[in-house]
Structures are given as C-alpha cells and as structure tokens.
N, C-alpha and C positions, 0 to 999 in steps of 0.2 A: 471579406471572407478570408483572404489570404492572411490578414492580421491574426486570425484565430487558428488557421491551419499550420502556419509556419512554426509556432512554438511546439506543436505536436510532432512535426517532422524532426525538429531539433531534439526533442525528447526521445524519439525513436533512435536517432543516431547516437545520442549519449548513452542510452540504455544498451544499445548494441555494442558500443565500445567497452562499457563496463562488463557486459556479459562475456566478451572475449577476455578481458583482464581477469575476471573471476573464473575463467576456464570452464564455462558452462558447455555441456556437450553440444556438438554441432547441430544435431537434429532438434535442439531446443533453443538455439540462439535467437531465431526470429520470433518465436513464441514469447520468450522472455522480454525481448526488446519491444514487442507489441504492447506489453503491459505498461511500459513507461509512456508510450504514446496514448494509451487508453486513459491513464491517470491524468496526463496533461490535458486531454480533451475534456474530461469530466471537470477538471479544475477551471478551464477556460469557460465552459458553458455556465457553471454555477457562479463564476465571478461576474458574469453579465447580469445575473439575477439578484445576487446577494451582495449587499454593500460591505459587509464584514469580510475580511479576507482570510480569517482563520477557518471559518466554516467550510469554504470550498476545499481547503486542504483536507479536512476531515472526510468530506464526502468523496474526494478523489482517492484517499487512502482506503476507504471502505470498498470502493469499486476495484481498486488494485488487489486488495486482499481477497475479495470474492473471486476475482479472475485467477489469482494464484492458487486458491484452494480448489477451484474447479479443474484447472489444468493439471494440478498435482495428482488429482484422482484419475483424470483421463490418461495421463502419460505415465502413471505409476512412478512419480518422481517426488522428491521433497518439495514442500511448498516454498522453501527459501530460495530455490533456484529461480523462481519467477518473482517472488516478493522483493528480494534484496535489489535486484536489477531494476525493477519497475519503480522503486521508491527513489532512486538516485535523482531524477529531475525535480522531485519535490523537496529534497533536503535543503533547508535554509542556510546554505553555505555563505551567501552574501551577508545575511543578517549576523552570522557569527563573526565574519571578518569586520564588518562595520562596528559591531559592538566593541571589539578589541581596539579598533582604530580610534574610536571616540574616547575610550578610557586612556589610551596611551597619549592622546593629544590633550588630555585634561578636560574634555567635554563630558563631564560626569552625567549631567541630565540626559543628554542624547544617548550616552552609553547605556544608561539604565532603561530608558524607554525602548531602545532598539533591542536590548537584551531580553526584556520582558516579552516583547513581541515575538522574538525568535524562539523563546521558550514556549510560548503559546502555540506556535506553529509545530514545534517539535512534539509538544504534548498532544496536539491533534493527530499527528502521524502515529504516535504510540497508541492512543485511545482507539483509533480506527482499526489498527491491526489487532489489538486485544479484543475489541468487540466482535469482529468477524471470527477470529480464531476460537474464542470461547464459545460462540454460538455453534460453530461447526463441531467442536468437540462435544458439546452438550447434546446436539442432535444425534451425533454418532453413538454416544453412550445410550441414549434413549432407544435408538433403533436396535442396537445390539442386545439391550436388555429385553426388548420386546421379542426379538428373535429367539433368545434363550428360553423365555417362558413358553413360546409356541412349541419349541423343540422338546421341552420337558413334557408338555401336555401330550404331544404326539407320541413320545417315547413310552409313556406310562398309560396311554390309552384313555386319558381323561377327556371328557367333552367340555367345550367352552360354553 
C-alpha cells in the first residue's frame, strides 16, 4: 500500500514546491498541489491494470485537466494555475535526460527508442489536455447558445 501512496505524497510535495515557484496565490497553493497528487494517484492505479505505460499518462492527464477545469470555475481563476502545477510530476524529464545521454555516449539505438517513448508520453500529456479543454469549450458554447435562444424567445414573446 505504501508503495502506491508514497509517489502520491512526493507528487504533492513537488507540485507544492512548483506552485510556490510559480507564485500561485496562497489560497490556491494546496488546491493546485492536490492536483499533482491526484494525477499521480490516477497514474499509479491505472499502471496496475494497464501494461502499456503511455495510456496511464493519458488517463492521469485527463483527470488532472478535469480537476483544473472544475477548480477554475469554482474559484474563478485561470485553469493554468491548477493545470501547470499538477502536470509537473508527470513530465518525462528522466526520459529527456536519458535520451540525450544515450546520444552523447554514441548509443544511437537506445537514444532513439528512449526518445520515441518520451515523445509518446509527452504526446499523451498534450492530447489529454486538448481533449478536456476542447470538450469544456464546446459544452460552454452549446450552453451559451442555448441560453441566448431562450432569452430571445422570452424577449420577443415567442412560445417554444
């Protein structure tokens, strides 16, 4: 159990540190750091079930993005306050480092395979953010359009 909980606590600490560095307002520090812990928890849970390691990154990013969108609405803040900080624990920094190290040491095959894997993880992070952001924007536009039609009908006295 602690093997799964410990990375979540580390992710919370790392996210909190980056929230401080990014100068997030004090009343939102813990909320933004909790997003990093949530993302790591989702990643750890799906890593147990799914053998591919890129898909848990995608699912964790979707969870983080949904969390950031909901908190942004509740706190009337920008989404990036919660999203940027929460993504920090998932960023494949080690993969980038080892890709460069392999290339520098002349291990081209290892460099290419590590680089491709790192790019897949980075792509999963980007796709997860885009999926949630696009869906939220689409739903918001549909809801606003529906409200404006209802408002026009009420204004001009038309029946539905």
